[in-house]
C-alpha positions in Angstrom: 134.2 174.2 31.3 131.6 176.5 32.9 133.0 176.0 36.4 136.5 176.6 35.0 135.5 179.9 33.3 133.8 181.1 36.5 136.9 180.3 38.6 139.2 182.2 36.2 136.9 185.2 36.0 136.5 185.4 39.8 140.3 185.5 40.2 140.5 188.5 37.9 137.8 190.3 39.9 139.9 190.3 43.1 140.9 194.0 43.7 139.7 195.2 40.3 140.3 198.8 39.2 137.3 201.1 39.3 136.0 203.4 36.6 135.8 202.8 32.9 138.2 202.9 29.9 138.0 205.1 26.8 140.2 205.1 23.7 140.8 207.6 20.9 143.1 207.4 17.9 145.5 210.3 17.7 147.9 210.5 14.7 147.6 206.7 14.2 148.2 205.8 17.8 145.9 204.7 20.5 145.4 206.9 23.5 143.7 205.6 26.6 141.7 207.6 29.2 140.5 206.5 32.6 137.0 207.7 33.5 136.2 207.8 37.2 133.0 206.2 38.4 130.1 208.2 36.9 132.6 209.8 34.5 133.0 212.9 36.7 136.7 213.0 35.9 138.6 211.8 32.8 142.3 211.3 33.0 144.9 210.5 30.3 146.7 207.3 31.1 150.4 207.8 30.9 153.0 205.3 30.0 154.0 205.0 33.6 150.6 203.4 34.3 150.5 201.3 31.1 149.0 198.2 32.8 145.8 200.0 33.8 144.0 199.7 30.4 144.6 196.0 30.4 143.4 195.6 34.0 140.2 197.5 33.2 139.6 195.5 30.0 140.3 192.2 31.8 137.9 193.2 34.6 135.1 193.9 32.1 135.9 190.6 30.3 135.6 188.8 33.6 132.3 190.4 34.5 130.9 189.6 31.1 132.2 186.0 31.4 130.4 185.5 34.7 127.1 187.0 33.5 127.2 184.9 30.3 128.2 181.7 32.0 125.4 182.1 34.5 122.9 182.5 31.7 124.2 179.5 30.0 124.0 177.5 33.2 120.4 178.4 33.6 119.7 177.4 30.0 121.4 174.0 30.5 119.7 173.4 33.8 116.3 174.0 32.2 117.3 171.7 29.3 118.3 168.9 31.6 115.2 169.3 33.6 113.0 168.8 30.5 115.3 166.5 28.5 113.8 163.1 27.6 116.6 160.6 26.7 114.1 158.1 25.2 111.9 160.6 23.4 110.1 158.1 21.2 108.8 156.2 24.3 108.0 159.4 26.0 105.8 160.6 23.1 104.2 157.2 22.7 103.4 157.2 26.5 101.1 160.2 25.9 98.8 158.0 23.9 96.1 155.9 25.5 97.3 152.4 26.2 95.1 150.8 23.5 96.7 153.1 20.9 100.2 152.3 22.2 99.5 148.7 21.4 98.7 149.5 17.8 101.4 151.9 16.7 104.7 151.1 15.0 107.5 153.0 16.8 109.8 155.2 14.8 112.8 154.3 16.9 113.6 150.8 18.4 114.0 150.6 22.1 117.5 149.7 23.3 116.4 146.1 24.0 114.8 145.7 20.6 117.8 147.3 18.8 120.2 144.9 20.6 118.0 141.9 19.8 117.9 142.8 16.1 121.6 143.6 16.0 122.5 140.2 17.6 120.2 138.4 15.2 121.9 139.9 12.2 125.3 138.8 13.6 124.1 135.3 14.1 122.7 135.2 10.6 126.0 136.2 9.2 127.8 133.5 11.3 125.3 130.9 10.0 126.3 131.5 6.4 129.2 129.1 6.7 131.9 131.3 5.3 134.9 129.0 4.9 138.3 129.7 6.5 139.7 130.0 3.0 137.6 133.1 2.5 138.9 134.9 5.6 141.9 137.1 4.9 144.8 137.3 7.3 143.7 134.6 9.7 145.7 134.2 12.9 146.3 130.9 14.7 145.1 131.5 18.3 144.0 128.1 19.5 141.2 125.5 19.0 138.3 127.5 20.4 137.4 125.2 23.3 137.5 127.7 26.2 134.0 128.5 27.4 132.9 132.0 28.4 130.3 132.9 31.0 127.8 133.4 28.1 128.6 130.0 26.7 130.7 131.0 23.7 133.7 129.0 22.8 136.8 131.2 22.4 140.4 130.5 21.5 142.4 131.9 24.5 142.1 132.6 28.1 142.6 136.3 27.3 139.6 136.3 25.0 137.6 134.6 27.7 138.6 137.4 30.1 137.6 140.0 27.5 134.3 138.3 26.7 133.3 137.9 30.3 134.1 141.6 31.0 131.9 142.7 28.1 129.1 140.5 29.5 129.6 142.0 32.9 129.4 145.5 31.6 126.3 144.7 29.5 128.1 145.3 26.2 126.4 143.4 23.3 129.0 141.4 21.4 129.4 138.8 18.7 132.5 136.6 18.7 134.3 136.0 15.4 131.5 137.3 13.2 132.9 137.6 9.6 133.0 141.2 8.3 132.7 141.6 4.6 134.4 144.7 3.1 133.4 145.5 -0.4 136.1 145.0 -3.1 138.3 143.4 -0.4 136.8 140.3 1.1 136.2 138.9 4.6 138.0 139.7 7.8 137.3 137.9 11.1 137.2 140.4 14.0 137.8 138.8 17.4 134.8 140.7 18.7 132.2 142.8 17.0 130.8 145.1 19.7 128.0 147.6 20.0 127.9 151.0 21.8 124.2 151.0 22.8 124.1 154.7 23.5 125.4 155.8 20.1 124.3 152.5 18.3 127.7 152.4 16.7 129.3 149.1 15.8 133.0 148.7 16.6 135.5 145.9 16.2 137.9 144.6 18.9 141.0 142.8 18.0 143.1 141.1 20.8 146.6 140.4 19.4 147.8 137.7 21.8 151.0 136.3 20.3 152.9 139.3 19.1 156.2 137.6 19.7 155.4 135.0 17.1 156.8 136.4 13.7 154.1 134.8 11.5 151.3 135.8 13.8 152.5 139.4 14.1 152.9 139.8 10.3 149.3 138.6 9.8 148.1 140.9 12.6 149.8 143.9 11.1 148.3 143.1 7.6 144.9 142.7 9.3 145.1 146.1 11.0 146.2 147.7 7.8 143.2 146.2 6.0 140.9 147.8 8.5 142.6 151.1 8.1 142.4 150.9 4.3 138.7 150.7 4.7 138.4 153.6 7.1 138.1 151.5 10.2 140.7 153.2 12.4 142.2 152.3 15.8 140.8 154.7 18.4 137.6 155.2 16.4 135.9 152.1 15.2 138.7 149.6 16.1 139.8 148.7 19.6 143.2 147.0 19.9 144.7 145.1 22.9 148.0 143.2 22.8 150.1 140.7 24.6 153.2 138.5 24.2 155.0 136.0 26.4 157.1 138.7 28.0 154.2 141.1 28.3 151.1 139.3 29.5 147.6 140.7 28.9 146.7 143.4 31.4 143.0 142.8 32.0 143.0 145.9 34.3 142.9 148.0 31.1 139.6 146.6 30.0 137.3 148.8 32.1 139.0 151.9 30.8 138.7 150.8 27.2 135.1 149.8 27.6 134.2 153.1 29.3 136.0 155.1 26.6 134.5 153.4 23.6 131.4 151.5 24.5 129.6 153.3 27.3 
């Protein structure tokens, strides 16, 4: 945005008018006057030169834009120079090593946060929630396809998705039941974590959209997310395929970069 503003302002400063602009009200109407440099001469601007006031005002706006943007750029440059993305570790690092070993950090490191997050997901999965408790299940296969991480998934497309998440270092849990208060359990295909924002999202791959029973359950499942303020494009990522429209794995990098990086 700063570069854009500078570029627009510089265009307006090519062949700018000189002098300054004054305005007075006369009988309810604005009258403009052109002051020569140093205000040695003041001239009423007639209707025949009606564009001159706008050109002078635009010139002053452009100059002010450039001056302000340059100040903002200096502030941002100084901020970036001194910014510490891992502030807690930076502060702790100021302590002697023997004290660092004794303190309890206020903020988990990314590695500790991921470990804790994955442990919670595994605990939920170990609670033996029965298939009868899962609302809107979809029949996707028997779960015997192995991912690079060693998970068993139900389709080749889910393997592609899981392997891409692993490759991009995105923490994920496969088919971790999600309990929604006053509603019941859903079974997201993938529960994923944006490590930078520490936001949890859900990824549903709808792989048999030409199957009427499957597609009805898939729609009901999506609506149940939405009824609980888990919206596509925010906390819910959706991918689709059918027999006539195979899964386009090339889209995965874009989706991961948009929502999870």
